[in-house]
All heavy atoms as an XYZ file, in Angstrom:
712
protein
N       0.840     -1.168      0.028
C      -0.002     -0.062      0.052
C       0.803      1.216     -0.035
O       1.800      1.267      0.687
C      -0.834     -0.077      1.281
C      -1.775      1.114      1.287
S      -3.010      0.988      2.578
C      -2.467      2.133      3.664
N       0.590      2.162     -0.883
C       1.349      3.433     -0.919
C       0.873      4.461      0.139
O      -0.222      4.186      0.843
C       1.254      4.039     -2.265
O      -0.078      4.654     -2.352
N       1.678      5.417      0.482
C       1.327      6.562      1.430
C       0.068      7.144      1.085
O      -0.651      7.499      2.098
C       2.491      7.353      1.557
C       2.271      8.542      2.601
C       2.369      8.163      3.880
C       2.035      9.719      2.155
C       2.038      9.167      4.937
C       1.833     10.762      3.180
C       1.780     10.481      4.510
N      -0.217      7.446     -0.025
C      -1.318      8.249     -0.392
C      -2.621      7.406     -0.626
O      -3.664      7.943     -1.028
C      -1.124      9.097     -1.597
C       0.045     10.071     -1.358
C       0.277     10.877     -2.799
C      -0.261     11.051     -0.347
N      -2.595      6.037     -0.402
C      -3.708      5.252     -0.460
C      -3.928      4.595     -1.822
O      -4.911      3.857     -2.006
N      -3.059      4.818     -2.783
C      -3.258      4.157     -4.075
C      -2.736      2.698     -3.987
O      -1.758      2.396     -3.241
C      -2.485      4.914     -5.089
C      -3.000      6.350     -5.510
C      -2.205      6.793     -6.726
N      -2.810      8.103     -6.998
C      -3.576      8.315     -8.095
N      -3.835      7.250     -8.855
N      -4.019      9.483     -8.368
N      -3.323      1.873     -4.733
C      -2.823      0.437     -4.845
C      -3.096     -0.358     -3.444
O      -2.584     -1.355     -3.272
N      -4.104      0.172     -2.694
C      -4.486     -0.552     -1.533
C      -5.208     -1.694     -1.684
O      -5.460     -2.638     -0.834
C      -5.158      0.446     -0.510
N      -5.766     -1.874     -2.952
C      -6.722     -2.967     -3.251
C      -7.871     -2.472     -4.069
O      -7.970     -1.294     -4.499
N      -8.735     -3.390     -4.404
C      -9.796     -3.000     -5.264
C     -10.840     -2.000     -4.714
O     -11.542     -1.407     -5.386
C     -10.532     -4.415     -5.499
C     -10.011     -5.344     -4.519
C      -8.710     -4.842     -4.093
N     -10.879     -1.931     -3.361
C     -11.798     -1.063     -2.667
C     -11.365      0.471     -2.680
O     -12.038      1.222     -2.429
C     -12.081     -1.531     -1.169
O     -10.951     -1.482     -0.422
N     -10.008      0.598     -3.057
C      -9.488      1.896     -3.112
C     -10.055      2.755     -4.273
O      -9.772      2.339     -5.446
C      -7.950      1.793     -3.071
O      -7.469      3.185     -3.215
N     -10.726      3.736     -3.986
C     -11.318      4.583     -5.101
C     -10.496      5.692     -5.569
O     -10.892      6.489     -6.438
N      -9.231      5.733     -5.142
C      -8.410      6.847     -5.557
C      -7.516      7.266     -4.441
O      -7.151      6.537     -3.476
N      -7.182      8.591     -4.461
C      -6.269      9.121     -3.513
C      -7.098      9.368     -2.175
O      -8.009     10.028     -2.204
C      -5.655     10.492     -3.947
C      -4.745     11.058     -2.939
C      -4.659     10.164     -5.162
N      -6.392      8.906     -1.118
C      -7.026      9.160      0.317
C      -6.738     10.677      0.729
O      -5.614     11.042      1.011
C      -6.336      8.227      1.316
C      -7.049      8.418      2.640
O      -7.497      9.468      2.949
N      -6.879      7.345      3.395
N      -7.716     11.526      0.658
C      -7.554     12.987      0.875
C      -7.049     13.300      2.250
O      -6.280     14.162      2.415
C      -8.936     13.709      0.569
C      -8.752     15.208      0.575
C      -7.831     15.581     -0.456
O      -7.818     15.191     -1.558
N      -6.898     16.667     -0.114
N      -7.463     12.512      3.151
C      -7.050     12.797      4.520
C      -5.378     12.523      4.708
O      -4.760     13.340      5.313
C      -7.641     11.745      5.497
C      -7.240     11.984      6.980
C      -7.908     11.065      8.030
O      -9.025     10.441      7.593
O      -7.350     10.772      9.041
N      -4.908     11.587      3.920
C      -3.467     11.315      3.954
C      -2.739     12.366      3.169
O      -1.698     12.739      3.485
C      -3.124      9.923      3.467
C      -3.489      8.818      4.301
C      -3.101      7.545      3.898
N      -3.357      6.418      4.797
C      -3.019      5.267      4.680
N      -2.158      4.843      3.770
N      -3.331      4.410      5.627
N      -3.319     12.884      2.093
C      -2.750     13.924      1.317
C      -2.663     15.145      2.140
O      -1.562     15.896      2.231
C      -3.674     14.217      0.109
C      -3.032     15.533     -0.712
C      -3.449     13.069     -0.936
N      -3.753     15.409      2.937
C      -3.738     16.635      3.813
C      -2.627     16.532      4.825
O      -1.915     17.521      5.196
C      -5.097     16.847      4.377
C      -6.147     17.355      3.489
O      -5.748     17.728      2.338
O      -7.385     17.198      3.781
N      -2.520     15.326      5.526
C      -1.524     15.097      6.542
C      -0.194     15.196      5.871
O       0.783     15.835      6.568
C      -1.664     13.716      7.069
C      -2.855     13.536      8.063
S      -3.178     11.987      8.831
C      -1.799     11.011      8.319
N       0.144     14.748      4.785
C       1.434     14.887      4.025
C       1.741     16.265      3.781
O       2.838     16.801      3.960
C       1.461     14.054      2.762
N       0.739     17.057      3.371
C       0.945     18.449      3.052
C       1.206     19.269      4.326
O       2.135     20.182      4.317
C      -0.315     19.052      2.312
N       0.592     18.908      5.453
C       0.802     19.539      6.655
C       2.115     19.286      7.196
O       2.930     20.129      7.673
C      -0.220     19.090      7.681
O       0.048     19.658      8.931
N       2.698     17.991      7.022
C       3.918     17.575      7.442
C       4.982     18.279      6.612
O       6.043     18.763      7.204
C       4.113     16.104      7.470
C       5.388     15.589      7.939
C       5.508     14.102      8.154
O       4.534     13.428      7.833
O       6.646     13.604      8.354
N       4.801     18.420      5.374
C       5.717     19.078      4.570
C       5.865     20.519      4.856
O       6.959     21.080      4.900
C       5.288     18.926      3.082
C       6.230     19.664      2.103
C       7.593     19.014      1.993
C       5.618     19.449      0.545
N       4.711     21.171      5.191
C       4.791     22.540      5.598
C       5.540     22.812      6.956
O       6.345     23.722      7.106
C       3.363     23.091      5.963
C       2.579     23.278      4.538
O       3.289     23.419      3.602
O       1.318     23.473      4.621
N       5.411     21.861      7.887
C       6.093     21.855      9.130
C       7.670     21.685      8.921
O       8.392     22.359      9.526
C       5.609     20.898     10.056
C       4.285     21.172     10.698
S       3.750     20.145     12.080
C       3.657     18.522     11.192
N       8.007     20.760      8.088
C       9.374     20.425      7.814
C      10.042     21.620      7.150
O      11.187     21.985      7.326
C       9.541     19.041      6.925
C       9.141     18.046      7.917
C      10.955     19.004      6.329
C       9.157     16.640      7.111
N       9.352     22.202      6.115
C       9.805     23.360      5.414
C      10.010     24.620      6.377
O      11.031     25.300      6.275
C       8.841     23.795      4.222
O       8.696     22.671      3.438
C       9.426     25.053      3.525
N       9.152     24.749      7.331
C       9.211     25.806      8.359
C      10.362     25.575      9.236
O      11.286     26.533      9.433
C       7.978     25.900      9.119
C       8.006     27.083     10.152
O       8.298     28.138      9.839
O       7.864     26.713     11.301
N      10.687     24.296      9.671
C      11.906     24.073     10.417
C      13.120     24.319      9.667
O      14.080     24.918     10.168
C      11.763     22.631     10.947
C      10.755     22.450     11.965
C      13.110     22.136     11.472
C      10.479     21.088     12.552
N      13.186     23.815      8.410
C      14.380     24.088      7.571
C      14.606     25.596      7.442
O      15.825     26.020      7.601
C      14.097     23.399      6.177
C      15.278     23.695      5.215
C      16.406     23.055      5.272
C      15.170     24.745      4.208
C      17.489     23.291      4.449
C      16.202     24.979      3.428
C      17.295     24.343      3.469
N      13.544     26.372      7.150
C      13.716     27.897      6.938
C      14.374     28.330      8.312
O      15.053     29.415      8.183
C      12.473     28.418      6.433
C      12.156     28.123      5.071
O      13.195     27.876      4.289
N      10.890     28.125      4.724
N      13.733     28.018      9.370
C      14.253     28.620     10.730
C      15.688     28.212     11.016
O      16.475     29.074     11.385
C      13.380     27.946     11.828
C      11.986     28.540     11.869
C      11.286     27.980     13.002
N       9.848     28.341     12.952
C       9.114     28.671     13.982
N       9.623     28.567     15.157
N       7.868     28.880     13.854
N      16.067     26.971     10.605
C      17.545     26.638     10.782
C      18.392     27.507      9.915
O      19.356     27.899     10.287
C      17.770     25.078     10.457
C      17.032     24.293     11.525
C      19.130     24.750     10.384
C      16.855     22.790     11.258
N      18.068     27.579      8.642
C      18.842     28.401      7.634
C      18.938     29.753      8.086
O      20.147     30.327      8.228
C      18.207     28.337      6.310
C      18.886     29.331      5.383
C      18.390     26.937      5.674
N      17.871     30.437      8.531
C      17.880     31.780      9.012
C      18.763     31.963     10.197
O      19.651     32.859     10.329
C      16.526     32.334      9.249
O      15.742     32.242      8.058
C      16.520     33.770      9.719
N      18.544     31.080     11.319
C      19.206     31.282     12.568
C      20.535     30.971     12.404
O      21.519     31.798     12.972
C      18.550     30.321     13.546
O      19.180     30.258     14.741
N      20.979     29.854     11.904
C      22.415     29.412     11.645
C      23.214     30.252     10.737
O      24.435     30.625     10.943
C      22.467     27.880     11.412
S      21.810     26.885     12.610
N      22.516     30.746      9.746
C      23.248     31.674      8.734
C      23.636     32.936      9.532
O      24.770     33.434      9.337
C      22.433     31.980      7.532
C      23.080     32.721      6.469
N      23.144     34.074      6.543
C      23.927     32.413      5.502
C      23.663     34.631      5.572
N      24.280     33.588      4.763
N      22.704     33.493     10.203
C      22.983     34.889     10.892
C      24.007     34.590     12.019
O      24.794     35.504     12.234
C      21.601     35.265     11.659
N      24.027     33.437     12.620
C      25.019     33.176     13.703
C      26.414     32.842     13.182
O      27.403     33.345     13.760
C      24.515     32.012     14.563
C      25.391     31.711     15.776
C      24.827     30.574     16.511
C      25.810     30.221     17.663
N      25.347     29.087     18.344
N      26.487     32.101     12.154
C      27.817     31.527     11.751
C      28.517     32.160     10.579
O      29.655     31.968     10.390
C      27.586     30.078     11.454
S      26.961     29.128     12.793
N      27.676     32.918      9.732
C      28.364     33.329      8.438
C      28.297     34.781      8.304
O      27.350     35.468      8.573
C      27.582     32.689      7.233
C      27.648     31.172      7.233
C      28.144     33.259      5.905
C      26.825     30.450      6.116
N      29.609     35.377      8.179
C      29.693     36.824      8.036
C      28.952     37.415      6.923
O      28.838     36.779      5.878
C      31.195     37.091      7.876
O      31.455     38.476      7.600
N      28.312     38.503      7.068
C      27.698     39.177      5.965
C      28.593     39.480      4.770
O      28.026     39.766      3.734
C      26.917     40.284      6.579
C      27.590     40.542      7.893
C      28.241     39.402      8.211
N      29.784     39.606      4.991
C      30.720     39.976      3.965
C      31.389     38.660      3.489
O      32.312     38.105      4.182
C      31.859     40.855      4.533
C      32.565     41.777      3.432
C      33.668     42.519      3.981
N      34.894     42.055      3.593
C      35.903     41.803      4.406
N      35.839     41.958      5.690
N      37.028     41.176      3.930
N      30.963     38.165      2.371
C      31.461     36.954      1.801
C      32.896     37.103      1.113
O      32.951     37.886      0.154
C      30.533     36.470      0.769
C      29.167     36.058      1.248
C      28.092     36.699      0.779
C      28.964     35.166      2.184
C      26.758     36.410      1.206
C      27.703     34.776      2.716
C      26.617     35.448      2.113
O      25.356     35.117      2.725
N      33.898     36.461      1.749
C      35.234     36.642      1.151
C      35.561     35.455      0.282
O      36.454     35.627     -0.675
C      36.253     36.589      2.372
N      34.854     34.307      0.392
C      35.142     33.115     -0.341
C      33.791     32.575     -0.847
O      32.854     32.693     -0.351
C      35.900     31.989      0.512
C      37.186     32.562      0.998
C      37.867     31.590      2.072
O      37.343     30.392      2.003
O      38.687     31.948      2.839
N      33.879     31.685     -1.935
C      32.789     30.957     -2.417
C      32.323     29.889     -1.586
O      31.109     29.523     -1.612
N      33.283     29.341     -0.754
C      32.914     28.196      0.079
C      32.939     28.523      1.510
O      33.583     29.569      1.877
C      33.855     27.052     -0.316
C      33.813     26.411     -1.631
O      32.641     26.528     -2.187
O      34.804     26.000     -2.218
N      32.386     27.645      2.251
C      32.491     27.929      3.796
C      33.841     27.588      4.194
O      34.525     26.668      3.655
C      31.526     26.930      4.453
C      30.005     27.245      4.329
C      29.235     26.201      5.091
C      29.573     28.670      4.701
N      34.439     28.375      5.113
C      35.693     27.946      5.663
C      35.498     27.051      6.837
O      34.258     26.752      7.231
C      36.480     29.229      6.112
C      35.865     30.027      7.215
O      35.214     29.427      8.082
N      35.941     31.335      7.124
N      36.526     26.578      7.451
C      36.370     25.446      8.441
C      35.647     26.010      9.625
O      34.776     25.250     10.155
C      37.753     25.026      8.919
C      37.743     23.840      9.869
C      39.057     23.230     10.058
C      39.019     22.080     11.098
N      38.905     20.886     10.585
N      35.849     27.207     10.058
C      35.202     27.726     11.343
C      33.726     27.869     10.986
O      32.830     27.587     11.899
N      33.352     28.344      9.799
C      31.935     28.369      9.514
C      31.160     27.063      9.347
O      30.063     26.825      9.902
C      31.747     29.110      8.086
C      32.109     30.560      8.189
C      32.162     31.283      6.813
O      32.484     30.557      5.833
O      32.087     32.568      6.721
N      32.013     26.173      8.796
C      31.410     24.726      8.795
C      31.246     24.059     10.083
O      30.093     23.441     10.311
C      32.302     23.873      7.946
O      32.371     24.221      6.495
N      32.064     24.341     11.012
C      31.990     23.724     12.380
C      30.825     24.347     13.044
O      30.066     23.798     13.739
C      33.324     23.874     13.213
C      33.086     23.573     14.575
C      34.437     22.988     12.523
N      30.659     25.748     12.866
C      29.625     26.461     13.518
C      28.252     25.988     13.084
O      27.360     25.786     13.814
C      29.867     28.020     13.276
S      28.605     29.008     14.078
N      28.102     25.892     11.677
C      26.922     25.364     11.149
C      26.514     24.083     11.689
O      25.366     23.777     12.062
C      26.979     25.394      9.604
C      27.046     26.820      9.013
C      25.792     24.666      8.938
C      25.798     27.539      9.065
N      27.521     23.050     11.629
C      27.246     21.830     12.251
C      26.738     21.790     13.627
O      25.760     21.117     13.979
C      28.514     20.903     12.151
C      28.861     20.430     10.752
O      27.973     20.554      9.883
O      29.993     20.024     10.559
N      27.452     22.560     14.433
C      26.982     22.612     15.808
C      25.576     23.359     15.953
O      24.784     22.968     16.863
C      27.977     23.460     16.683
C      29.327     22.720     16.898
C      30.294     23.416     17.635
N      31.544     22.617     17.836
C      32.699     23.268     18.271
N      32.787     24.509     18.544
N      33.755     22.479     18.407
N      25.330     24.429     15.189
C      24.139     25.086     15.257
C      22.977     24.161     14.973
O      21.954     24.174     15.604
C      24.207     26.363     14.299
S      22.737     27.391     14.333
N      23.133     23.357     13.784
C      22.016     22.528     13.463
C      21.748     21.464     14.510
O      20.665     21.112     14.888
C      22.359     21.972     12.016
C      21.398     20.889     11.664
C      22.320     22.990     11.010
N      22.975     20.850     14.948
C      22.707     19.829     16.037
C      22.029     20.359     17.292
O      21.162     19.649     17.830
C      24.142     19.297     16.404
N      22.379     21.596     17.678
C      21.724     22.216     18.787
C      20.210     22.426     18.552
O      19.401     22.214     19.392
C      22.453     23.556     19.277
C      23.742     23.310     19.868
C      24.395     24.616     20.313
C      25.808     24.411     20.896
N      26.428     25.747     21.131
N      19.971     22.975     17.333
C      18.573     23.214     16.884
C      17.764     21.909     17.135
O      16.593     21.992     17.644
C      18.512     23.701     15.493
C      17.241     24.338     15.152
C      17.017     25.764     15.342
C      16.125     23.667     14.722
C      15.874     26.365     14.922
C      15.040     24.228     14.394
C      14.849     25.568     14.513
N      18.310     20.800     16.591
C      17.489     19.505     16.599
C      17.398     18.964     17.972
O      16.421     18.476     18.401
C      18.093     18.532     15.626
C      17.617     18.706     14.207
C      18.620     18.998     13.246
C      16.284     18.652     13.883
C      18.211     19.285     11.849
C      15.943     18.768     12.560
C      16.835     19.149     11.644
N      18.455     19.045     18.781
C      18.475     18.776     20.198
C      17.311     19.402     20.962
O      16.535     18.818     21.753
C      19.792     18.881     20.867
C      19.828     18.144     22.216
C      19.767     16.768     22.328
O      20.099     16.133     21.345
O      19.166     16.308     23.367
N      17.358     20.684     20.899
C      16.351     21.502     21.464
C      14.936     21.233     21.052
O      14.034     21.012     21.827
C      16.643     23.057     21.441
C      15.558     24.006     21.778
C      17.867     23.485     22.143
N      14.754     21.007     19.768
C      13.528     20.623     19.098
C      13.084     19.371     19.754
O      11.879     19.209     20.068
C      13.533     20.642     17.649
C      12.292     20.553     16.955
O      11.248     20.931     17.534
N      12.356     20.069     15.720
N      13.997     18.418     19.889
C      13.587     17.152     20.408
C      13.161     17.199     21.949
O      12.149     16.602     22.336
C      14.848     16.142     20.394
C      14.629     14.702     20.962
C      15.836     14.005     20.893
C      15.765     12.674     21.668
N      17.016     12.097     21.846
N      13.980     17.945     22.741
C      13.604     18.151     24.116
C      12.325     18.860     24.334
O      11.517     18.449     25.261
C      14.711     18.944     24.832
C      15.985     18.187     25.024
C      17.015     18.953     25.796
C      18.325     18.114     25.952
N      19.310     18.743     26.655
N      12.004     19.883     23.451
C      10.638     20.596     23.670
C       9.547     19.678     23.272
O       8.605     19.614     23.954
C      10.726     21.872     22.703
C       9.333     22.449     22.590
C      11.646     22.945     23.239
N       9.782     18.820     22.211
C       8.768     17.939     21.875
C       8.447     16.861     22.880
O       7.189     16.551     23.245
N       9.483     16.318     23.546
C       9.338     15.404     24.671
C       8.598     16.038     25.919
O       7.732     15.404     26.513
C      10.742     14.840     25.069
C      11.448     13.965     24.090
C      12.763     13.574     24.459
O      13.288     14.198     25.331
O      13.359     12.748     23.713
N       8.934     17.287     26.204
C       8.334     17.973     27.314
C       6.880     18.121     26.976
O       6.071     18.015     27.901
C       9.112     19.206     27.564
C       8.513     20.132     28.624
C       8.765     19.637     29.972
C       8.313     20.562     31.125
N       8.369     19.941     32.404
N       6.598     18.630     25.809
C       5.244     18.838     25.453
C       4.321     17.607     25.547
O       3.272     17.597     26.024
C       5.038     19.430     23.977
C       5.584     20.986     24.036
S       5.614     21.629     22.385
C       3.793     21.763     22.063
N       5.044     16.473     25.066
C       4.303     15.211     25.200
C       4.033     14.709     26.627
O       3.049     14.272     26.961
C       5.074     14.133     24.461
C       4.947     14.155     22.917
C       5.599     13.081     22.263
O       6.419     12.348     22.896
N       5.428     12.935     20.918
N       4.945     15.004     27.418
C       4.969     14.604     28.807
C       3.929     15.500     29.525
O       2.965     14.969     30.341
C       6.184     14.762     29.593
N       3.872     16.744     29.252
C       2.807     17.751     29.855
C       1.534     17.328     29.403
O       0.504     17.313     30.154
C       3.214     19.154     29.546
C       2.088     20.133     30.045
C       4.513     19.624     30.461
N       1.384     17.041     28.098
C       0.074     16.663     27.560
C      -0.489     15.394     28.063
O      -1.651     15.276     28.406
N       0.416     14.367     28.277
C       0.025     13.098     28.964
C      -0.389     13.361     30.285
O      -1.296     12.634     30.866
C       1.116     12.075     28.781
N       0.354     14.163     31.051
C      -0.024     14.436     32.479
C      -1.357     15.133     32.586
O      -2.165     14.998     33.578
C       1.169     15.224     33.132
N      -1.594     15.954     31.687
C      -2.882     16.724     31.695
C      -4.065     15.900     31.023
O      -5.081     16.510     30.857
C      -2.736     18.057     30.990
N      -3.754     14.666     30.720
C      -4.890     13.949     30.071
C      -5.071     14.219     28.565
O      -6.145     13.920     27.974
N      -4.044     14.757     27.980
C      -4.086     15.115     26.557
C      -4.845     16.394     26.164
O      -4.984     16.729     25.002
N      -5.314     17.101     27.184
C      -5.917     18.284     26.965
C      -4.974     19.504     26.655
O      -3.837     19.485     27.102
N      -5.452     20.460     25.724
C      -4.527     21.668     25.416
C      -4.110     22.531     26.578
O      -3.125     23.256     26.505
C      -5.223     22.399     24.336
C      -6.660     22.018     24.567
C      -6.703     20.592     25.182
N      -4.818     22.371     27.718
C      -4.543     23.341     28.837
C      -3.252     22.930     29.582
O      -2.699     23.691     30.248
C      -5.683     23.271     29.867
O      -5.866     21.972     30.336
N      -2.739     21.738     29.273
C      -1.524     21.237     29.987
C      -0.286     21.810     29.413
O       0.687     21.852     30.035
N      -0.363     22.587     28.277
C       0.802     23.122     27.652
C       1.201     24.438     28.218
O       2.233     25.039     27.806
C       0.738     23.215     26.165
C       0.579     21.894     25.396
C      -0.625     21.373     24.978
C       1.681     21.180     25.285
C      -0.668     20.234     24.331
C       1.629     19.978     24.757
C       0.475     19.441     24.263
N       0.495     25.068     29.157
C       0.740     26.301     29.665
C       1.814     26.237     30.686
O       2.507     27.324     31.039
C      -0.458     26.987     30.353
O      -0.896     26.138     31.373
C      -1.596     27.183     29.468
N       2.297     25.037     31.084
C       3.283     25.072     32.163
C       4.684     24.833     31.619
O       5.603     24.636     32.387
C       3.001     23.917     33.265
O       3.014     22.675     32.491
N       4.893     25.090     30.399
C       6.235     24.958     29.771
C       7.004     26.090     30.162
O       7.554     26.767     30.425
C       6.166     24.931     28.285
C       5.769     23.690     27.668
C       5.690     23.828     26.158
C       6.708     22.513     28.019
């Protein structure tokens, strides 16, 4: 079975719209995260005056660390939000204690 619901069998009448919407939403979230990483790490690690066409060693190391920190923080925030949500019974009111 494919992700979008095609080829699931004879009962499949076409593309599963719910899965398409979920995929589009996930793509939007991933694109947003990518854009935040680029903006944040570029501002932090790369001089506005470009002297070379390629990144130098210091810029490369800075970018690597910046991206790693971004994902680590994103993971910790996600875990905290899940824990708070589970403690509150899954209700949205549990997210205020972050």
